[in-house]
GUKOLBA-254199 format. One line per field, with one value per atom (N, C-alpha, C): chain; residue in three letters; atom name; z, y, x. Coordinates in pm, whole numbers. Layout:
REM residues N
unit <- A;...
code <- Ala;...
site <- CA;...
z <- Z;...
y <- Y;...
x <- X;...
END
This chain:
REM residues 171
unit <- A;A;A;A;A;A;A;A;A;A;A;A;A;A;A;A;A;A;A;A;A;A;A;A;A;A;A;A;A;A;A;A;A;A;A;A;A;A;A;A;A;A;A;A;A;A;A;A;A;A;A;A;A;A;A;A;A;A;A;A;A;A;A;A;A;A;A;A;A;A;A;A;A;A;A;A;A;A;A;A;A;A;A;A;A;A;A;A;A;A;A;A;A;A;A;A;A;A;A;A;A;A;A;A;A;A;A;A;A;A;A;A;A;A;A;A;A;A;A;A;A;A;A;A;A;A;A;A;A;A;A;A;A;A;A;A;A;A;A;A;A;A;A;A;A;A;A;A;A;A;A;A;A;A;A;A;A;A;A;A;A;A;A;A;A;A;A;A;A;A;A;A;A;A;A;A;A;A;A;A;A;A;A;A;A;A;A;A;A;A;A;A;A;A;A;A;A;A;A;A;A;A;A;A;A;A;A;A;A;A;A;A;A;A;A;A;A;A;A;A;A;A;A;A;A;A;A;A;A;A;A;A;A;A;A;A;A;A;A;A;A;A;A;A;A;A;A;A;A;A;A;A;A;A;A;A;A;A;A;A;A;A;A;A;A;A;A;A;A;A;A;A;A;A;A;A;A;A;A;A;A;A;A;A;A;A;A;A;A;A;A;A;A;A;A;A;A;A;A;A;A;A;A;A;A;A;A;A;A;A;A;A;A;A;A;A;A;A;A;A;A;A;A;A;A;A;A;A;A;A;A;A;A;A;A;A;A;A;A;A;A;A;A;A;A;A;A;A;A;A;A;A;A;A;A;A;A;A;A;A;A;A;A;A;A;A;A;A;A;A;A;A;A;A;A;A;A;A;A;A;A;A;A;A;A;A;A;A;A;A;A;A;A;A;A;A;A;A;A;A;A;A;A;A;A;A;A;A;A;A;A;A;A;A;A;A;A;A;A;A;A;A;A;A;A;A;A;A;A;A;A;A;A;A;A;A;A;A;A;A;A;A;A;A;A;A;A;A;A;A;A;A;A;A;A;A;A;A;A;A;A;A;A;A;A;A;A;A;A;A;A;A;A;A;A;A;A;A;A;A;A;A;A;A;A;A;A;A;A;A;A;A;A;A;A;A;A;A;A;A;A;A;A;A;A;A;A;A;A;A;A;A;A
code <- Met;Met;Met;Ala;Ala;Ala;Asp;Asp;Asp;Ala;Ala;Ala;Ala;Ala;Ala;Val;Val;Val;Thr;Thr;Thr;Met;Met;Met;Asp;Asp;Asp;Ala;Ala;Ala;Thr;Thr;Thr;Thr;Thr;Thr;Arg;Arg;Arg;Ala;Ala;Ala;Ala;Ala;Ala;Leu;Leu;Leu;Gln;Gln;Gln;Lys;Lys;Lys;Leu;Leu;Leu;Thr;Thr;Thr;Asp;Asp;Asp;Ile;Ile;Ile;Trp;Trp;Trp;Met;Met;Met;Pro;Pro;Pro;Ser;Ser;Ser;Pro;Pro;Pro;Val;Val;Val;Pro;Pro;Pro;Trp;Trp;Trp;Thr;Thr;Thr;Pro;Pro;Pro;Gln;Gln;Gln;Thr;Thr;Thr;Ser;Ser;Ser;Gly;Gly;Gly;Trp;Trp;Trp;Ala;Ala;Ala;Val;Val;Val;Leu;Leu;Leu;Gly;Gly;Gly;Gly;Gly;Gly;Ile;Ile;Ile;Val;Val;Val;Leu;Leu;Leu;Thr;Thr;Thr;Val;Val;Val;Ile;Ile;Ile;Ile;Ile;Ile;Trp;Trp;Trp;Ala;Ala;Ala;Ala;Ala;Ala;Leu;Leu;Leu;Arg;Arg;Arg;Ala;Ala;Ala;Val;Val;Val;Arg;Arg;Arg;Arg;Arg;Arg;Tyr;Tyr;Tyr;Arg;Arg;Arg;Ala;Ala;Ala;Asp;Asp;Asp;Gly;Gly;Gly;Tyr;Tyr;Tyr;Arg;Arg;Arg;Arg;Arg;Arg;Glu;Glu;Glu;Ala;Ala;Ala;Leu;Leu;Leu;Ala;Ala;Ala;Glu;Glu;Glu;Leu;Leu;Leu;Asp;Asp;Asp;Arg;Arg;Arg;Ile;Ile;Ile;Glu;Glu;Glu;Val;Val;Val;Arg;Arg;Arg;Leu;Leu;Leu;Leu;Leu;Leu;Asp;Asp;Asp;Asp;Asp;Asp;Arg;Arg;Arg;Glu;Glu;Glu;Arg;Arg;Arg;Gly;Gly;Gly;Ala;Ala;Ala;Ala;Ala;Ala;Leu;Leu;Leu;Thr;Thr;Thr;Asp;Asp;Asp;Ile;Ile;Ile;Ala;Ala;Ala;Arg;Arg;Arg;Leu;Leu;Leu;Leu;Leu;Leu;Lys;Lys;Lys;Arg;Arg;Arg;Ala;Ala;Ala;Ala;Ala;Ala;Leu;Leu;Leu;Gly;Gly;Gly;Gly;Gly;Gly;Trp;Trp;Trp;Pro;Pro;Pro;Arg;Arg;Arg;Ala;Ala;Ala;Glu;Glu;Glu;Val;Val;Val;Ala;Ala;Ala;Ser;Ser;Ser;Leu;Leu;Leu;Ser;Ser;Ser;Gly;Gly;Gly;Thr;Thr;Thr;Arg;Arg;Arg;Trp;Trp;Trp;Val;Val;Val;Ala;Ala;Ala;Phe;Phe;Phe;Leu;Leu;Leu;Arg;Arg;Arg;Ala;Ala;Ala;His;His;His;Ala;Ala;Ala;Gly;Gly;Gly;Arg;Arg;Arg;Tyr;Tyr;Tyr;Gly;Gly;Gly;Leu;Leu;Leu;Ser;Ser;Ser;Glu;Glu;Glu;Val;Val;Val;Ala;Ala;Ala;Ala;Ala;Ala;Ser;Ser;Ser;Phe;Phe;Phe;Leu;Leu;Leu;Glu;Glu;Glu;Glu;Glu;Glu;Arg;Arg;Arg;Glu;Glu;Glu;Tyr;Tyr;Tyr;Ser;Ser;Ser;Gly;Gly;Gly;Arg;Arg;Arg;Gln;Gln;Gln;Pro;Pro;Pro;Val;Val;Val;Val;Val;Val;Asn;Asn;Asn;Val;Val;Val;Ile;Ile;Ile;His;His;His;Ala;Ala;Ala;Arg;Arg;Arg;Glu;Glu;Glu;Ile;Ile;Ile;Thr;Thr;Thr;Glu;Glu;Glu;Ala;Ala;Ala;Ala;Ala;Ala;Arg;Arg;Arg;Gln;Gln;Gln;Trp;Trp;Trp;Ile;Ile;Ile;Gly;Gly;Gly;Ser;Ser;Ser;His;His;His;Asn;Asn;Asn;Val;Val;Val
site <- N;CA;C;N;CA;C;N;CA;C;N;CA;C;N;CA;C;N;CA;C;N;CA;C;N;CA;C;N;CA;C;N;CA;C;N;CA;C;N;CA;C;N;CA;C;N;CA;C;N;CA;C;N;CA;C;N;CA;C;N;CA;C;N;CA;C;N;CA;C;N;CA;C;N;CA;C;N;CA;C;N;CA;C;N;CA;C;N;CA;C;N;CA;C;N;CA;C;N;CA;C;N;CA;C;N;CA;C;N;CA;C;N;CA;C;N;CA;C;N;CA;C;N;CA;C;N;CA;C;N;CA;C;N;CA;C;N;CA;C;N;CA;C;N;CA;C;N;CA;C;N;CA;C;N;CA;C;N;CA;C;N;CA;C;N;CA;C;N;CA;C;N;CA;C;N;CA;C;N;CA;C;N;CA;C;N;CA;C;N;CA;C;N;CA;C;N;CA;C;N;CA;C;N;CA;C;N;CA;C;N;CA;C;N;CA;C;N;CA;C;N;CA;C;N;CA;C;N;CA;C;N;CA;C;N;CA;C;N;CA;C;N;CA;C;N;CA;C;N;CA;C;N;CA;C;N;CA;C;N;CA;C;N;CA;C;N;CA;C;N;CA;C;N;CA;C;N;CA;C;N;CA;C;N;CA;C;N;CA;C;N;CA;C;N;CA;C;N;CA;C;N;CA;C;N;CA;C;N;CA;C;N;CA;C;N;CA;C;N;CA;C;N;CA;C;N;CA;C;N;CA;C;N;CA;C;N;CA;C;N;CA;C;N;CA;C;N;CA;C;N;CA;C;N;CA;C;N;CA;C;N;CA;C;N;CA;C;N;CA;C;N;CA;C;N;CA;C;N;CA;C;N;CA;C;N;CA;C;N;CA;C;N;CA;C;N;CA;C;N;CA;C;N;CA;C;N;CA;C;N;CA;C;N;CA;C;N;CA;C;N;CA;C;N;CA;C;N;CA;C;N;CA;C;N;CA;C;N;CA;C;N;CA;C;N;CA;C;N;CA;C;N;CA;C;N;CA;C;N;CA;C;N;CA;C;N;CA;C;N;CA;C;N;CA;C;N;CA;C;N;CA;C;N;CA;C;N;CA;C;N;CA;C;N;CA;C;N;CA;C;N;CA;C;N;CA;C;N;CA;C;N;CA;C;N;CA;C;N;CA;C;N;CA;C;N;CA;C;N;CA;C;N;CA;C;N;CA;C;N;CA;C;N;CA;C;N;CA;C;N;CA;C;N;CA;C;N;CA;C;N;CA;C;N;CA;C;N;CA;C;N;CA;C;N;CA;C;N;CA;C;N;CA;C;N;CA;C;N;CA;C;N;CA;C;N;CA;C
z <- -7;10;7;76;93;-56;-146;-285;-335;-347;-415;-450;-300;-277;-327;-308;-385;-549;-630;-729;-832;-735;-802;-861;-994;-1085;-969;-1013;-965;-944;-1083;-1111;-1070;-1014;-911;-761;-756;-611;-622;-692;-684;-715;-794;-770;-599;-624;-439;-334;-332;-220;-296;-402;-409;-361;-351;-312;-150;-144;-55;26;141;203;56;77;-40;92;37;-4;54;143;226;194;132;107;206;323;377;409;498;482;431;334;335;365;439;553;504;640;603;635;627;677;515;444;257;285;153;95;10;-8;-23;23;-52;95;-6;-55;-173;-57;-21;88;202;215;431;372;227;217;159;117;107;207;340;468;554;501;573;532;400;328;400;396;438;559;625;802;793;736;776;752;619;594;682;722;826;926;977;1136;1058;916;934;891;812;869;1002;1139;1247;1296;1291;1319;1275;1155;1082;1148;1150;1206;1361;1469;1617;1577;1489;1497;1423;1282;1287;1393;1444;1564;1700;1709;1804;1737;1648;1574;1586;1557;1514;1670;1742;1895;1913;1859;1864;1795;1708;1617;1723;1781;1857;1969;2035;2121;2097;1966;1958;1888;1866;1800;1985;1985;2161;2211;2215;2306;2202;2071;1982;2045;2074;2091;2243;2279;2445;2419;2281;2301;2163;2091;2019;2192;2262;2298;2339;2386;2406;2379;2190;2109;2111;2148;2180;2256;2331;2437;2390;2372;2332;2396;2509;2607;2599;2621;2508;2417;2346;2187;2167;2142;2144;2186;2327;2345;2294;2270;2196;2086;2073;1863;1904;1970;2040;2030;2084;2148;2066;1948;1870;1725;1761;1627;1754;1882;1937;1926;1951;1922;1747;1700;1557;1587;1640;1640;1681;1801;1878;1827;1777;1651;1539;1516;1358;1457;1557;1654;1656;1685;1701;1631;1487;1298;1228;1310;1224;1348;1353;1428;1400;1600;1628;1560;1509;1446;1294;1254;1182;1166;1248;1262;1383;1453;1597;1523;1458;1439;1343;1257;1118;1288;1171;1188;1052;1121;1027;854;807;614;582;648;651;720;846;874;789;767;615;541;445;337;400;548;558;615;637;665;546;449;328;255;263;209;255;358;391;482;399;418;386;281;236;157;177;83;81;226;248;214;239;156;332;306;426;406;419;394;413;325;356;439;559;630;814;744;853;877;695;658;765;658;712;897;953;1107;1143;1106;1139;1133;988;990;1043;1076;1173;1228;1338;1485;1544;1494;1560;1677;1822;1886;1895;1881;1864;2032;2037;2175;2204;2060;2048;2056;2099;2129;1997;1880;1744;1804;1700;1677;1573;1611;1508;1557;1425;1442;1466;1518;1479;1351;1308;1170;1094;1125;1108;1198;1318;1427;1423;1333;1330;1206;1054;982;1021;1118;1123;1254;1302;1399;1277;1173;1124;1027;1016;888;1029;1114;1244;1228;1201;1272;1129;984;913;926;949;902;1028;1152;1202;1179;1126;1128;972;852;737;717;734;716;686;601;575;644;691;781;653
y <- -131;11;106;139;261;245;162;168;214;195;319;432;496;585;693;621;688;654;539;582;660;768;892;947;1045;1093;1249;1341;1463;1554;1523;1573;1509;1378;1277;1395;1397;1405;1590;1641;1767;1785;1736;1712;1674;1585;1529;1619;1733;1797;1928;1907;2066;1959;1872;1822;1840;1895;1967;1861;1877;1760;1835;1753;1756;1858;1949;2049;2014;2023;1978;2108;2155;2267;2295;2435;2397;2340;2318;2275;2341;2327;2371;2432;2551;2610;2569;2508;2508;2605;2758;2850;2883;2979;2982;3128;3115;3238;3320;3313;3450;3464;3579;3643;3582;3464;3484;3317;3241;3151;3182;3280;3336;3353;3453;3511;3419;3226;3121;3124;3071;3055;3078;3252;3338;3322;3251;3254;3178;3040;2920;2895;2973;2983;3004;3174;3195;3133;3036;2913;2855;2785;2713;2677;2866;2934;2965;3021;3056;2892;2762;2710;2643;2638;2602;2610;2820;2867;2876;2841;2824;2676;2578;2426;2457;2546;2578;2604;2773;2782;2724;2525;2534;2429;2415;2240;2320;2516;2521;2582;2589;2637;2434;2393;2245;2190;2213;2191;2174;2190;2208;2054;2043;1902;1806;1820;1661;1666;1773;1735;1689;1678;1686;1548;1440;1342;1261;1320;1206;1268;1336;1310;1200;1176;1069;940;959;852;751;839;842;847;874;890;742;653;587;446;458;312;243;377;374;352;333;291;192;89;-97;-136;-9;-55;25;-124;-67;68;60;163;328;296;391;437;374;420;543;557;670;858;808;886;945;851;852;964;885;900;1129;1091;1269;1316;1286;1361;1398;1339;1295;1477;1460;1564;1687;1648;1800;1861;1741;1734;1792;1753;1811;1966;1981;2162;2225;2165;2188;2228;2146;2148;2221;2265;2376;2514;2526;2617;2701;2576;2544;2637;2590;2631;2735;2778;2904;3054;3185;3210;3187;3200;3184;3210;3328;3411;3311;3232;3199;3021;2990;2850;2847;2878;2851;2825;2933;2919;2812;2694;2645;2529;2494;2399;2348;2155;2114;2133;2117;2094;2120;2337;2439;2347;2286;2253;2144;2061;1980;2042;2125;2151;2278;2290;2315;2191;2150;2048;1915;1942;1846;2000;2133;2183;2222;2238;2226;2097;1960;1827;1775;1858;1833;1712;1683;1535;1432;1408;1277;1251;1342;1418;1378;1370;1349;1172;1119;1020;1020;964;964;943;807;829;875;976;1058;1169;1229;1346;1347;1236;1245;1199;1150;1132;1236;1360;1484;1564;1577;1618;1649;1465;1441;1482;1443;1446;1593;1659;1744;1844;1806;1901;1817;1695;1691;1601;1623;1615;1384;1346;1198;1162;1035;923;835;839;794;679;553;438;394;358;326;191;136;2;34;-106;-25;-43;-76;-41;24;176;279;378;317;447;423;270;331;355;339;450;594;673;773;793;756;811;771;748;757;845;923;1017;1140;1205;1226;1250;1147;1176;1196;1150;1220;1395;1387;1549;1624;1609;1695;1651;1578;1555;1600;1635;1659;1810;1871;2005;2094;2179;2310;2418;2506;2633;2726
x <- 124;11;86;196;293;328;333;418;310;204;122;93;123;108;263;371;468;465;468;431;279;253;135;227;192;273;230;302;218;92;79;-101;-139;-183;-250;-234;-107;-74;-173;-130;-173;-338;-385;-518;-576;-544;-587;-599;-494;-479;-606;-655;-708;-855;-847;-1001;-1060;-1141;-1250;-1364;-1437;-1529;-1632;-1760;-1861;-1910;-1972;-2080;-2188;-2318;-2392;-2502;-2586;-2669;-2762;-2756;-2839;-3008;-3059;-3164;-3274;-3414;-3492;-3582;-3597;-3723;-3838;-3929;-4063;-4154;-4101;-4109;-4183;-4282;-4271;-4251;-4152;-4128;-4150;-4244;-4373;-4455;-4519;-4662;-4735;-4761;-4888;-4932;-4794;-4876;-4918;-4871;-4935;-5058;-5115;-5259;-5343;-5257;-5360;-5321;-5274;-5312;-5444;-5397;-5508;-5681;-5653;-5829;-5861;-5776;-5800;-5824;-5760;-5805;-5929;-5982;-6112;-6179;-6215;-6290;-6321;-6203;-6271;-6292;-6236;-6357;-6441;-6488;-6670;-6684;-6688;-6722;-6744;-6688;-6676;-6774;-6832;-6942;-7054;-7012;-7199;-7236;-7138;-7244;-7255;-7169;-7257;-7354;-7318;-7517;-7581;-7618;-7695;-7723;-7608;-7686;-7723;-7691;-7802;-7941;-7931;-8049;-8185;-8085;-8134;-8196;-8147;-8233;-8311;-8436;-8573;-8650;-8518;-8546;-8481;-8330;-8307;-8422;-8489;-8550;-8677;-8725;-8895;-8857;-8706;-8690;-8692;-8613;-8603;-8750;-8890;-8960;-9052;-9017;-9094;-9011;-8950;-8852;-8975;-9001;-9035;-9219;-9241;-9371;-9436;-9310;-9309;-9310;-9272;-9296;-9466;-9522;-9650;-9751;-9682;-9797;-9830;-9711;-9774;-9896;-9887;-10020;-10144;-10249;-10353;-10421;-10417;-10481;-10434;-10304;-10228;-10221;-10249;-10168;-10307;-10383;-10484;-10399;-10392;-10344;-10146;-10090;-10013;-9967;-10100;-10106;-10196;-10188;-10245;-10133;-10033;-9917;-9852;-9832;-9811;-9806;-9947;-9993;-9963;-9955;-9870;-9742;-9719;-9553;-9477;-9548;-9543;-9574;-9756;-9712;-9597;-9503;-9424;-9309;-9305;-9148;-9225;-9312;-9314;-9282;-9403;-9336;-9170;-9066;-8973;-8897;-8920;-8905;-8984;-9102;-9156;-9223;-9248;-9302;-9414;-9441;-9615;-9689;-9754;-9803;-9816;-9755;-9736;-9820;-9750;-9770;-9917;-9908;-10000;-10178;-10209;-10324;-10399;-10304;-10294;-10383;-10442;-10603;-10609;-10595;-10671;-10660;-10741;-10666;-10551;-10562;-10387;-10318;-10346;-10231;-10136;-10235;-10143;-10103;-10181;-10098;-9977;-9973;-9817;-9750;-9740;-9667;-9642;-9726;-9698;-9585;-9625;-9546;-9407;-9328;-9193;-9204;-9246;-9192;-9057;-9002;-8899;-8901;-8790;-8782;-8889;-8894;-8979;-9145;-9210;-9323;-9434;-9521;-9631;-9696;-9725;-9803;-9955;-10014;-10195;-10213;-10146;-10222;-10177;-10095;-10024;-10130;-10193;-10187;-10378;-10428;-10564;-10615;-10501;-10452;-10509;-10353;-10342;-10542;-10574;-10629;-10790;-10783;-10968;-10915;-10731;-10751;-10732;-10694;-10548;-10694;-10687;-10739;-10867;-10926;-11036;-11063;-11165;-11215;-11189;-11243;-11226;-11107;-11068;-10926;-10961;-10803;-10778;-10830;-10870;-10884;-10798;-10639;-10549;-10508;-10486;-10390;-10225;-10189;-10008;-9982;-9992;-9940;-9907;-10052;-10127;-10039;-10016;-9976;-9811;-9735;-9621;-9590;-9707;-9646;-9684;-9779;-9771;-9639;-9617;-9427;-9394;-9366;-9287;-9257;-9377;-9398;-9373;-9418;-9344;-9202;-9122;-9003;-8975;-8973;-8901;-8950;-9058;-9088;-9037;-8951;-8955;-8768;-8731;-8593;-8541;-8664;-8597;-8694;-8783;-8836;-8757;-8752;-8746;-8830;-8673;-8718;-8723
END
């Protein structure tokens, strides 16, 4: 090995002496180098904050829907008992009116009854509509003095129509 170093010529030796270590560039910084990225970041942050505030506002505004659906779940249990079914269906009719009062001004909703009430429910029912069984029940039953006689199948259909209306009506 020592012999190999002696046999190098002068040009090779001069070239080897001029060699330096490999130069490594400095790492790329994570911070943006132009102001355009800062502007874009500000816009994205603004959109995220706006969407979050809108979601919170919508969540709070739909509180009456969540309460009405929870109440409907409690009423639905009573539909299985033949003695309680009439009162439970009456409570569903009242619950629909309370839910409507939660979304619209009292002056617009409180005076509606019968055909006008059903027309209001259908007009704002959203994508599900209002079934014929539920519509005829609400038109006939609302605030009448007698308990309705409805079988379990129709009672479930009325309950499902109420659930769909409460969950998806357009305000």
